[in-house]
BARO-31064 format. One record per residue (C-alpha): x, y, z. Coordinates in steps of 0.1 Angstrom, whole numbers, plus 5000, padded with zeros to 4 digits. Example, Ala and Ser with C-alpha at 12.3 -4.5 7.8 and 13.67 -1.06 7.14 Angstrom:
! BARO-31064
((5123,4955,5078))
((5137,4989,5071))
***
This chain:
! BARO-31064
((4710,1354,7090))
((4741,1372,7077))
((4720,1396,7057))
((4697,1404,7085))
((4727,1410,7107))
((4736,1439,7084))
((4706,1458,7097))
((4687,1457,7064))
((4657,1441,7080))
((4651,1472,7100))
((4638,1492,7071))
((4625,1465,7047))
((4588,1458,7044))
((4579,1431,7070))
((4569,1406,7042))
((4604,1407,7028))
((4621,1397,7061))
((4609,1360,7062))
((4618,1356,7025))
((4653,1368,7031))
((4656,1345,7062))
((4644,1315,7042))
((4665,1322,7012))
((4698,1324,7031))
((4692,1298,7058))
((4705,1270,7037))
((4737,1288,7031))
((4743,1301,7066))
((4780,1308,7071))
((4798,1284,7094))
((4822,1309,7109))
((4822,1345,7121))
((4847,1355,7094))
((4826,1339,7067))
((4795,1356,7082))
((4812,1390,7081))
((4824,1385,7045))
((4789,1375,7035))
((4775,1406,7051))
((4799,1428,7033))
((4793,1410,7000))
((4756,1414,7002))
((4758,1451,7014))
((4780,1461,6984))
((4759,1442,6958))
((4727,1457,6973))
((4741,1493,6972))
((4752,1488,6936))
((4717,1475,6926))
((4700,1505,6942))
((4724,1530,6925))
((4721,1514,6891))
((4683,1513,6894))
((4682,1476,6885))
((4655,1469,6911))
((4621,1487,6906))
((4615,1484,6944))
((4636,1479,6975))
((4621,1444,6978))
((4631,1435,6943))
((4666,1449,6949))
((4670,1427,6980))
((4659,1397,6961))
((4684,1403,6933))
((4712,1410,6958))
((4705,1377,6976))
((4707,1358,6944))
((4739,1375,6932))
((4755,1372,6966))
((4752,1334,6964))
((4770,1333,6930))
((4804,1343,6917))
((4791,1377,6909))
((4819,1403,6910))
((4817,1424,6941))
((4814,1461,6933))
((4842,1484,6945))
((4841,1516,6964))
((4813,1508,6989))
((4818,1500,7026))
((4807,1466,7037))
((4779,1481,7059))
((4742,1483,7052))
((4732,1511,7029))
((4714,1540,7046))
((4687,1553,7024))
((4675,1573,7054))
((4707,1594,7050))
((4697,1602,7014))
((4663,1612,7027))
((4679,1635,7053))
((4702,1651,7028))
((4672,1658,7005))
((4652,1672,7034))
((4679,1697,7043))
((4682,1708,7007))
((4644,1713,7006))
((4644,1734,7038))
((4629,1707,7059))
((4640,1693,7092))
((4656,1659,7087))
((4644,1630,7107))
((4665,1617,7136))
((4688,1636,7159))
((4717,1638,7136))
((4732,1674,7135))
((4732,1691,7101))
((4770,1692,7098))
((4770,1654,7101))
((4746,1653,7071))
((4772,1671,7050))
((4799,1647,7062))
((4777,1617,7052))
((4771,1632,7017))
((4808,1637,7009))
((4822,1608,7027))
((4798,1582,7013))
((4797,1572,6976))
((4763,1558,6980))
((4749,1592,6991))
((4768,1610,6963))
((4752,1587,6938))
((4716,1588,6952))
((4711,1623,6968))
((4697,1655,6953))
((4679,1639,6924))
((4651,1658,6908))
((4637,1624,6898))
((4646,1602,6929))
((4634,1569,6914))
((4657,1570,6884))
((4695,1565,6880))
((4718,1588,6862))
((4724,1580,6825))
((4750,1590,6800))
((4725,1616,6787))
((4711,1628,6820))
((4730,1632,6853))
((4697,1635,6872))
((4714,1662,6893))
((4698,1694,6906))
((4727,1718,6912))
((4704,1744,6928))
((4695,1719,6955))
((4731,1714,6964))
((4735,1752,6970))
((4703,1751,6991))
((4717,1722,7011))
((4748,1742,7022))
((4728,1774,7026))
((4704,1756,7049))
((4731,1746,7074))
((4732,1767,7106))
((4757,1795,7103))
((4776,1783,7134))
((4781,1749,7118))
((4788,1758,7081))
((4826,1762,7086))
((4830,1729,7103))
((4807,1712,7078))
((4827,1725,7049))
((4861,1716,7064))
((4851,1681,7075))
((4833,1673,7043))
((4863,1684,7023))
((4886,1662,7043))
((4862,1632,7037))
((4859,1641,7000))
((4897,1640,6996))
((4899,1606,7013))
((4871,1592,6992))
((4888,1604,6960))
((4921,1589,6970))
((4904,1556,6979))
((4887,1554,6945))
((4920,1560,6927))
((4937,1533,6948))
((4910,1508,6939))
((4911,1517,6902))
((4887,1540,6883))
((4875,1516,6855))
((4843,1506,6873))
((4834,1542,6882))
((4840,1554,6846))
((4819,1526,6831))
((4788,1535,6851))
((4771,1568,6846))
((4751,1561,6878))
((4784,1561,6898))
((4801,1587,6877))
((4774,1611,6889))
((4793,1613,6922))
((4821,1632,6904))
((4796,1659,6894))
((4787,1664,6931))
((4823,1662,6943))
((4834,1689,6919))
((4804,1711,6929))
((4816,1713,6965))
((4816,1750,6974))
((4848,1749,6994))
((4871,1736,6967))
((4881,1771,6955))
((4894,1782,6989))
((4930,1774,6999))
((4917,1752,7027))
((4901,1730,7001))
((4931,1726,6978))
((4943,1693,6993))
((4909,1678,6984))
((4910,1695,6951))
((4943,1679,6942))
((4929,1644,6952))
((4898,1650,6932))
((4916,1663,6901))
((4939,1632,6903))
((4907,1611,6902))
((4893,1630,6872))
((4926,1626,6854))
((4925,1589,6858))
((4889,1587,6847))
((4896,1607,6815))
((4920,1580,6803))
((4887,1563,6793))
((4867,1577,6764))
((4832,1570,6778))
((4834,1591,6810))
((4850,1620,6791))
((4821,1622,6767))
((4795,1617,6795))
((4810,1645,6817))
((4811,1669,6787))
((4774,1662,6780))
((4764,1666,6816))
((4783,1699,6821))
((4769,1713,6788))
((4734,1707,6802))
((4740,1724,6836))
((4730,1760,6841))
((4757,1783,6828))
((4761,1799,6862))
((4770,1766,6878))
((4796,1758,6851))
((4810,1793,6856))
((4813,1789,6893))
((4831,1755,6891))
((4854,1769,6864))
((4862,1798,6888))
((4871,1774,6916))
((4896,1754,6894))
((4911,1787,6880))
((4915,1799,6916))
((4933,1766,6925))
((4955,1769,6895))
((4964,1806,6901))
((4972,1803,6938))
((4991,1770,6934))
((5014,1787,6909))
((5018,1820,6928))
((5026,1802,6961))
((5055,1784,6945))
((5066,1816,6926))
((5068,1835,6959))
((5092,1808,6972))
((5114,1807,6941))
((5114,1844,6931))
((5121,1852,6895))
((5102,1829,6871))
((5109,1843,6836))
((5137,1820,6825))
((5135,1785,6812))
((5154,1773,6843))
((5129,1790,6866))
((5101,1772,6847))
((5118,1739,6853))
((5122,1746,6890))
((5085,1756,6892))
((5075,1723,6876))
((5092,1701,6901))
((5084,1721,6933))
((5057,1702,6951))
((5049,1683,6918))
((5033,1716,6906))
((5034,1707,6869))
((5014,1675,6874))
((4987,1693,6895))
((4984,1720,6869))
((4980,1694,6841))
((4953,1677,6861))
((4935,1710,6866))
((4937,1717,6829))
((4924,1683,6821))
((4892,1690,6841))
((4890,1725,6826))
((4891,1709,6792))
((4859,1691,6801))
((4843,1724,6808))
((4858,1739,6777))
((4844,1711,6755))
((4810,1715,6772))
((4811,1752,6765))
((4820,1746,6729))
((4789,1724,6726))
((4769,1754,6738))
((4787,1777,6715))
((4780,1754,6685))
((4743,1754,6695))
((4744,1792,6696))
((4759,1794,6661))
((4735,1770,6645))
((4716,1786,6617))
((4683,1780,6634))
((4694,1799,6664))
((4709,1827,6644))
((4678,1830,6623))
((4655,1830,6654))
((4677,1857,6671))
((4676,1878,6639))
((4638,1876,6636))
((4633,1885,6673))
((4656,1915,6670))
((4637,1927,6640))
((4605,1926,6660))
((4622,1945,6689))
((4622,1914,6712))
((4651,1903,6734))
((4666,1869,6725))
((4679,1851,6756))
((4679,1813,6759))
((4699,1798,6787))
((4706,1766,6767))
((4726,1784,6741))
((4745,1809,6762))
((4782,1802,6766))
((4812,1815,6784))
((4836,1838,6765))
((4870,1823,6759))
((4886,1849,6782))
((4871,1832,6812))
((4893,1802,6806))
((4925,1822,6805))
((4947,1822,6836))
((4967,1852,6846))
((4993,1832,6866))
((5001,1810,6836))
((5001,1839,6811))
((5023,1861,6832))
((5049,1834,6839))
((5074,1834,6811))
((5092,1804,6825))
((5061,1782,6821))
((5056,1792,6785))
((5093,1786,6777))
((5093,1752,6794))
((5062,1740,6777))
((5074,1751,6743))
((5107,1733,6749))
((5090,1701,6760))
((5066,1702,6730))
((5094,1707,6705))
((5114,1679,6720))
((5084,1656,6718))
((5080,1665,6681))
((5117,1659,6675))
((5113,1625,6691))
((5084,1617,6667))
((5057,1619,6693))
((5030,1644,6682))
((5004,1635,6708))
((5007,1639,6745))
((4988,1606,6749))
((5019,1589,6735))
((5038,1599,6767))
((5033,1584,6801))
((5022,1612,6825))
((5049,1603,6849))
((5075,1611,6822))
((5061,1645,6815))
((5076,1678,6828))
((5054,1704,6812))
((5024,1722,6827))
((5000,1712,6799))
((4995,1747,6783))
((5003,1735,6748))
((4980,1705,6751))
((4952,1727,6765))
((4958,1762,6749))
((4925,1776,6760))
((4942,1787,6792))
((4964,1810,6772))
((4955,1845,6761))
((4960,1855,6725))
((4990,1876,6736))
((5007,1846,6752))
((5000,1824,6722))
((5017,1851,6700))
((5046,1851,6724))
((5050,1814,6722))
((5047,1815,6684))
((5073,1842,6683))
((5096,1821,6705))
((5091,1791,6681))
((5097,1814,6651))
((5129,1828,6665))
((5142,1793,6673))
((5134,1780,6638))
((5148,1812,6622))
((5180,1810,6643))
((5183,1773,6633))
((5179,1783,6596))
((5205,1811,6600))
((5229,1787,6617))
((5224,1761,6590))
((5229,1786,6562))
((5261,1800,6578))
((5275,1764,6585))
((5267,1754,6549))
((5284,1785,6537))
((5315,1777,6557))
((5317,1741,6547))
((5311,1747,6510))
((5328,1780,6507))
((5298,1796,6491))
((5300,1832,6500))
((5267,1840,6483))
((5247,1820,6508))
((5224,1844,6527))
((5210,1836,6561))
((5180,1858,6553))
((5151,1855,6529))
((5158,1885,6507))
((5134,1897,6480))
((5144,1925,6456))
((5112,1941,6444))
((5102,1967,6419))
((5071,1986,6430))
((5058,1985,6394))
((5061,1947,6392))
((5055,1936,6428))
((5034,1905,6421))
((5056,1890,6394))
((5088,1898,6413))
((5075,1882,6445))
((5062,1851,6426))
((5094,1846,6407))
((5118,1850,6436))
((5098,1830,6461))
((5095,1802,6436))
((5133,1800,6435))
((5136,1791,6472))
((5128,1758,6489))
((5101,1760,6516))
((5127,1757,6544))
((5140,1792,6534))
((5106,1807,6542))
((5115,1802,6579))
((5143,1826,6576))
((5139,1863,6586))
((5124,1882,6557))
((5142,1912,6542))
((5128,1934,6514))
((5147,1957,6491))
((5127,1981,6469))
((5144,1988,6436))
((5159,2023,6436))
((5153,2030,6473))
((5179,2032,6501))
((5157,2021,6530))
((5173,1994,6552))
((5147,1968,6562))
((5145,1965,6599))
((5108,1958,6597))
((5092,1988,6582))
((5100,1981,6545))
((5085,1946,6547))
((5053,1961,6562))
((5048,1982,6531))
((5057,1953,6508))
((5030,1932,6524))
((5005,1961,6522))
((5012,1968,6485))
((5012,1931,6475))
((4978,1925,6492))
((4963,1955,6475))
((4975,1942,6441))
((4962,1906,6447))
((4928,1919,6458))
((4926,1942,6427))
((4898,1933,6404))
((4922,1934,6374))
((4937,1901,6387))
((4903,1885,6390))
((4914,1863,6419))
((4887,1874,6443))
((4852,1887,6441))
((4839,1913,6465))
((4808,1904,6486))
((4791,1938,6491))
((4768,1927,6519))
((4796,1918,6542))
((4823,1939,6526))
((4846,1909,6523))
((4864,1891,6495))
((4857,1855,6484))
((4876,1833,6460))
((4865,1839,6424))
((4853,1805,6410))
((4857,1819,6375))
((4893,1830,6380))
((4917,1823,6351))
((4947,1831,6372))
((4972,1803,6376))
((4973,1784,6409))
((5006,1801,6417))
((4989,1834,6424))
((4966,1818,6449))
((4995,1800,6464))
((5014,1832,6467))
((4985,1848,6486))
((4985,1819,6511))
((5023,1821,6513))
((5021,1859,6520))
((4997,1852,6550))
((5021,1826,6564))
((5052,1849,6559))
((5033,1878,6576))
((5025,1856,6606))
((5061,1844,6608))
((5075,1879,6605))
((5049,1894,6629))
((5034,1917,6603))
((4997,1927,6604))
((4978,1926,6571))
((4947,1944,6558))
((4930,1913,6545))
((4892,1911,6543))
((4881,1875,6543))
((4849,1862,6560))
((4853,1841,6591))
((4848,1809,6572))
((4882,1813,6555))
((4900,1812,6588))
((4879,1783,6599))
((4890,1764,6567))
((4926,1773,6573))
((4926,1760,6608))
((4911,1726,6598))
((4938,1699,6601))
((4934,1690,6564))
((4915,1702,6534))
((4880,1690,6534))
((4879,1679,6571))
((4854,1705,6583))
((4818,1709,6574))
((4803,1743,6567))
((4766,1753,6565))
((4741,1780,6567))
((4756,1795,6599))
((4788,1802,6579))
((4768,1815,6549))
((4748,1839,6571))
((4781,1855,6580))
((4790,1868,6546))
((4761,1862,6522))
((4730,1868,6544))
((4706,1873,6515))
((4713,1840,6499))
((4713,1823,6534))
((4678,1838,6541))
((4665,1824,6508))
((4677,1789,6517))
((4663,1792,6553))
((4629,1802,6539))
((4630,1770,6518))
((4638,1749,6549))
((4610,1766,6570))
((4583,1758,6545))
((4555,1737,6562))
((4541,1708,6543))
((4505,1716,6554))
((4506,1750,6536))
((4509,1758,6499))
((4525,1732,6476))
((4563,1733,6478))
((4568,1734,6440))
((4542,1762,6437))
((4560,1784,6461))
((4596,1778,6450))
((4592,1768,6414))
((4608,1738,6397))
((4642,1737,6415))
((4668,1711,6406))
((4700,1700,6423))
((4720,1724,6402))
((4735,1759,6407))
((4733,1784,6379))
((4758,1812,6377))
((4774,1835,6351))
((4808,1829,6338))
((4822,1856,6315))
((4787,1864,6300))
((4776,1827,6297))
((4752,1809,6320))
((4767,1778,6335))
((4751,1750,6355))
((4770,1731,6382))
((4754,1698,6395))
((4752,1695,6433))
((4751,1657,6430))
((4755,1632,6402))
((4726,1635,6379))
((4715,1666,6397))
((4701,1684,6366))
((4674,1657,6365))
((4665,1656,6402))
((4638,1680,6414))
((4639,1696,6448))
((4609,1688,6469))
((4598,1691,6506))
((4614,1657,6514))
((4649,1664,6500))
((4651,1702,6506))
((4675,1698,6536))
((4699,1677,6514))
((4696,1704,6487))
((4706,1732,6511))
((4735,1713,6525))
((4747,1704,6490))
((4744,1740,6480))
((4766,1751,6510))
((4791,1723,6502))
((4794,1737,6467))
((4799,1773,6478))
((4825,1764,6504))
((4841,1735,6486))
((4838,1722,6451))
((4832,1756,6434))
((4865,1770,6446))
((4884,1737,6451))
((4914,1744,6430))
((4917,1780,6441))
((4915,1772,6478))
((4938,1742,6475))
((4966,1763,6461))
((4959,1791,6487))
((4961,1765,6515))
((4992,1750,6501))
((5010,1783,6502))
((4998,1790,6537))
((5010,1756,6549))
((5045,1760,6535))
((5051,1785,6563))
((5030,1773,6593))
((5021,1737,6584))
((5048,1722,6606))
((5046,1747,6635))
((5025,1749,6667))
((5001,1773,6651))
((4971,1750,6646))
((4977,1736,6681))
((4976,1770,6698))
((4951,1791,6679))
((4914,1791,6672))
((4900,1805,6639))
((4889,1838,6655))
((4924,1842,6669))
((4939,1834,6635))
((4920,1864,6622))
((4933,1885,6650))
((4969,1875,6644))
((4967,1882,6607))
((4946,1913,6607))
((4952,1928,6641))
((4927,1945,6663))
((4903,1970,6647))
((4897,1990,6679))
((4924,2017,6684))
((4929,2029,6720))
((4953,2058,6718))
((4949,2065,6755))
((4965,2030,6762))
((4992,2039,6737))
((5000,2072,6755))
((5004,2053,6788))
((5031,2030,6774))
((5050,2055,6752))
((5086,2061,6760))
((5104,2094,6754))
((5140,2102,6743))
((5165,2129,6734))
((5151,2155,6758))
((5114,2148,6757))
((5094,2137,6787))
((5057,2131,6792))
((5054,2166,6806))
((5072,2184,6777))
((5049,2209,6761))
((5052,2196,6725))
((5045,2161,6738))
((5014,2173,6756))
((5002,2192,6724))
((5009,2161,6704))
((4986,2139,6725))
((4959,2165,6726))
((4960,2166,6688))
((4960,2128,6685))
((4930,2124,6707))
((4911,2151,6687))
((4916,2133,6654))
((4888,2116,6636))
((4889,2077,6636))
((4901,2077,6599))
((4929,2102,6607))
((4939,2081,6637))
((4943,2052,6614))
((4964,2073,6591))
((4986,2084,6620))
((4991,2048,6631))
((5000,2038,6595))
((5025,2067,6594))
((5042,2058,6627))
((5042,2020,6624))
((5035,2010,6588))
((5001,1995,6598))
((4967,2009,6606))
((4957,1980,6630))
((4966,1974,6666))
((4986,1942,6675))
((4971,1914,6695))
((4964,1928,6729))
((4957,1964,6716))
((4978,1995,6713))
((4988,1991,6749))
((5011,1963,6737))
((5027,1983,6710))
((5063,1996,6718))
((5062,2033,6708))
((5089,2060,6711))
((5087,2097,6707))
((5120,2116,6703))
((5129,2153,6702))
((5141,2160,6667))
((5158,2193,6672))
((5144,2227,6680))
((5114,2244,6664))
((5116,2242,6626))
((5095,2238,6594))
((5105,2201,6591))
((5077,2176,6592))
((5076,2148,6617))
((5095,2117,6605))
((5095,2081,6616))
((5115,2049,6619))
((5086,2026,6611))
((5109,1996,6618))
((5110,2006,6654))
((5077,2025,6658))
((5099,2056,6665))
((5084,2091,6659))
((5109,2120,6656))
((5091,2152,6665))
((5107,2187,6663))
((5100,2209,6693))
((5074,2230,6676))
((5067,2265,6691))
((5029,2262,6690))
((5002,2236,6691))
((4987,2249,6658))
((5020,2244,6640))
((5024,2209,6654))
((4989,2199,6643))
((4994,2214,6608))
((5027,2195,6603))
((5014,2162,6617))
((4984,2163,6594))
((5007,2170,6564))
((5030,2142,6574))
((5003,2115,6576))
((4989,2125,6542))
((5023,2120,6524))
((5039,2089,6538))
((5047,2065,6510))
((5083,2052,6502))
((5115,2048,6521))
((5148,2066,6522))
((5179,2070,6544))
((5179,2100,6568))
***
């Protein structure tokens, strides 16, 4: 009787009603309160069974619910104690399909039912209505949700959006209050989060209150591992345009939330301003929650990126391009990293400073993971924990801040030690006195004399017999000359890969590990001292350097295609061989699990696995052979050389935020700089001194000459003016550059203070004379002296 009073009997098949009546008659509640509780208990259990798909039919679901309602079965959370309304689900689907829903319910009411009812969120808009969501398949058609809102009458859309957002916020708050464990443990219920975050009104300011509630719910869910993995898998499977739109809504929320508070507080560049921002309206917590959800989208996007970089995908794309066909598969398209950047975060110096301070304090306290800290105890915005929101320029700024803090601490420590011990020879800088004719040995010998803590000190270079004072320019040339020497074939440390015009570790190198350690140390010192280097490594080297530990990353054909495509093609051909064609051994010969290579005129065999010289490669084990071959190339063949190289690199950056902040492609950008040179952008940011202005005639001639130079001459000019032929992270528009008037017309060549990117240009009397002298200057620009 209690069950029938819920209204369930109105839509069940007639034959089920007597069964329900008979089954519950013996346990009929004795009081009205007991009757009401029984109704609610049955309704909740029944909705849960329908959502989880435990009953093949409605009749079976009712039967199961009756049985469970009479036991000590745990009553599911989140559902109202009213009869479920499958007719509402039918109406929602009808609107999405462009049909007229049954009944007299206005369309806006349908939107309210969808977003105010967890049952509808779990059941509606399924491409396969009879099946529940699983951890692999959300069973969600995002296009139908768009059609649902588009189908609402124009005069009702605004009200439908606003009212459904209000109900959505209340539902999210209610779930958080009841606890999220049950929701996170059930993919069928977790599906509701997918529909909630897809609401088209969340990106508008009017939807921000609901967005805050929903992000709080997601943050609680992500404390569990299972829902995190499930959401990542679901978002990776959604059409890219859907993920892009949802990402845009969260970015909009993040941007406007920060800007609104900035308008109230004014200047936000100081650490104190960042602290004020964080506590205003609990802004830091809301930003962390937004970034936690963005991290789900980031991980989903990384899954798509990994699929796109798989060797099978790369090979297919290459073959299609060779045939003149367009390669375009939705499943492996991914969003560029720039779409995860947020301008409001990147332009707020106070946020960057606050998060850096909080992170360093956590490290000092021995807490290296944010999960070790209660969220209520955190004050940061989460940008170090989720660095995808930062542009490379902002990451470099944070790294520079950290470098300056560490270098100042080293200087302070050195000065204090000097005062306490009375050692006047103690130098707060890392000073290397180098002979140009013996640059490698001098660098090795002197760096070996210092403990690794000294590498954090500001670097100063003194070239023997030269009077230049190192304010940055001298060290630039030191790094350049040292890299050239270490790459030189006479040292035999690296071999040039002609196909990709890159250098790889020489497996036959007889050089001591110290030389490789020096090279790694040079890269670290250059990063620490903000010097761009002309190194030519394939991408896989940066990928290896960014791995937390040696040997923790796997490399394969996708990496090999990047720098030895001919070898990679041969291995792919082996993998693509079909067993129903010619015999494998006849096509590829008697291959064994060994690699043969030449070592100083002798042929050497390296086994790819124990006993490999006696194991033949066949069709069944060919995949193992290819992977072992890649492991040998990227691992065991260069194990000693790379281990020393990595050791040197880690002596500088191993205990810094570098690996937390940067990706491997960004590491390459920080070390090597940007190849593209935009001198128009440089002209826009150039400052003028000593009588020159942007409208001065020699200045106008100078830029006309610059823009007419060949790409190679432009690189030479940049090298002359700055000591480097690459642009810094962010391009030439980020380079501080000064042009000064160096007296009246004369026969003097232009000169520079490379330490300060400062060009001194005489006021030449003609454009022809200016061009002639500029070209002469950039062709003879080695060495330093006092002016």
